[in-house]
C-alpha positions as CSV (number, residue, x, y, z in Angstrom):
1,M,251.0,73.5,-29.4
2,R,249.2,72.1,-27.0
3,I,247.5,69.5,-28.4
4,K,250.6,68.0,-30.0
5,F,252.1,67.6,-26.8
6,W,248.4,65.9,-25.0
7,F,247.5,63.6,-28.4
8,P,250.3,61.0,-28.3
9,A,250.6,61.6,-24.3
10,A,246.7,60.4,-23.9
11,L,247.5,57.6,-26.6
12,A,250.2,56.4,-24.8
13,A,248.7,56.1,-21.6
14,I,245.4,54.1,-22.3
15,P,247.0,51.1,-23.2
16,A,248.9,51.7,-20.2
17,V,246.2,52.1,-18.0
18,L,244.0,49.2,-20.0
19,I,247.3,46.6,-18.8
20,V,246.7,48.1,-15.5
21,L,243.3,47.0,-15.5
22,V,243.6,43.7,-17.3
23,Y,246.3,42.6,-14.4
24,F,243.9,43.3,-11.5
25,Y,240.6,42.6,-12.4
26,G,241.3,40.5,-15.3
27,N,240.4,39.6,-18.8
28,L,237.3,39.7,-19.4
29,I,236.5,37.1,-21.5
30,T,238.8,34.0,-19.1
31,K,236.3,35.3,-16.8
32,M,233.7,34.3,-19.1
33,E,235.2,30.8,-19.5
34,S,235.7,30.9,-16.0
35,K,231.7,30.6,-15.2
36,K,231.5,28.6,-18.3
37,I,233.5,26.3,-16.3
38,A,232.6,26.2,-13.2
39,R,229.1,25.1,-14.7
40,D,229.8,22.6,-16.4
41,Y,231.8,21.3,-13.1
42,L,229.4,21.5,-11.0
43,E,226.6,20.0,-14.0
44,D,229.5,17.3,-14.0
45,H,230.0,16.5,-10.1
46,Y,226.8,17.9,-8.3
47,P,223.9,16.5,-10.7
48,G,220.8,17.6,-9.7
49,Q,222.0,20.3,-7.2
50,P,220.8,23.6,-8.5
51,F,223.8,26.5,-7.8
52,I,223.6,29.6,-9.1
53,V,226.6,31.4,-10.0
54,T,226.7,35.0,-8.0
55,N,229.5,36.8,-9.0
56,V,233.6,36.1,-11.0
57,A,236.5,37.6,-9.2
58,Y,239.9,38.1,-10.0
59,Y,242.8,36.9,-7.6
60,P,245.9,38.4,-9.2
61,G,248.7,37.2,-6.9
62,E,247.6,33.7,-8.0
63,E,246.0,34.2,-11.2
64,I,242.7,32.4,-10.0
65,Y,239.2,33.4,-10.7
66,I,236.9,33.0,-7.8
67,V,233.6,32.0,-8.4
68,H,231.3,32.8,-6.1
69,I,227.9,30.1,-6.2
70,I,225.3,29.6,-4.1
71,S,222.5,27.2,-4.5
72,K,218.5,28.3,-5.6
73,D,217.6,27.8,-1.4
74,G,220.4,29.4,-0.2
75,S,221.6,27.3,1.9
76,V,225.0,26.4,0.4
77,K,227.5,29.4,-0.3
78,A,231.1,28.4,-1.7
79,H,233.3,29.1,-4.6
80,L,235.6,27.1,-6.8
81,D,239.2,28.7,-7.8
82,V,239.1,28.2,-11.5
83,R,242.9,28.9,-12.8
84,K,244.4,28.0,-16.4
85,G,240.9,26.5,-17.6
86,K,240.7,24.2,-14.5
87,V,238.8,24.0,-11.3
88,V,242.1,23.6,-8.3
89,N,239.8,24.4,-5.4
90,D,236.4,22.8,-4.9
91,G,234.9,24.6,-1.9
92,L,231.8,22.5,-2.2
93,L,233.8,19.5,-0.2
94,E,233.2,20.5,3.2
95,Y,229.5,20.1,2.2
96,K,229.7,17.0,0.3
97,T,231.0,15.5,3.5
98,N,227.8,16.7,5.9
């Protein structure tokens, strides 16, 4: 009798948990695409400067993926904000003027 109740309840809870996880942590496929977009952006705007993507985080309030980058020598640490397939904020601009 208990199995008849818990099994459908568990099946109903799985999509709800997945929706909450995607909302707070972002879609895994979109996260990978954001990483690729950031790498392409770095190659186009900063050629010859080796950067490493260290982390990709998701900010659910603005639906932005924050791509953390660091130069190979460790002197520059910055981030790029990626939203809907475009870089909307370049955290490296402050280093470009120096």
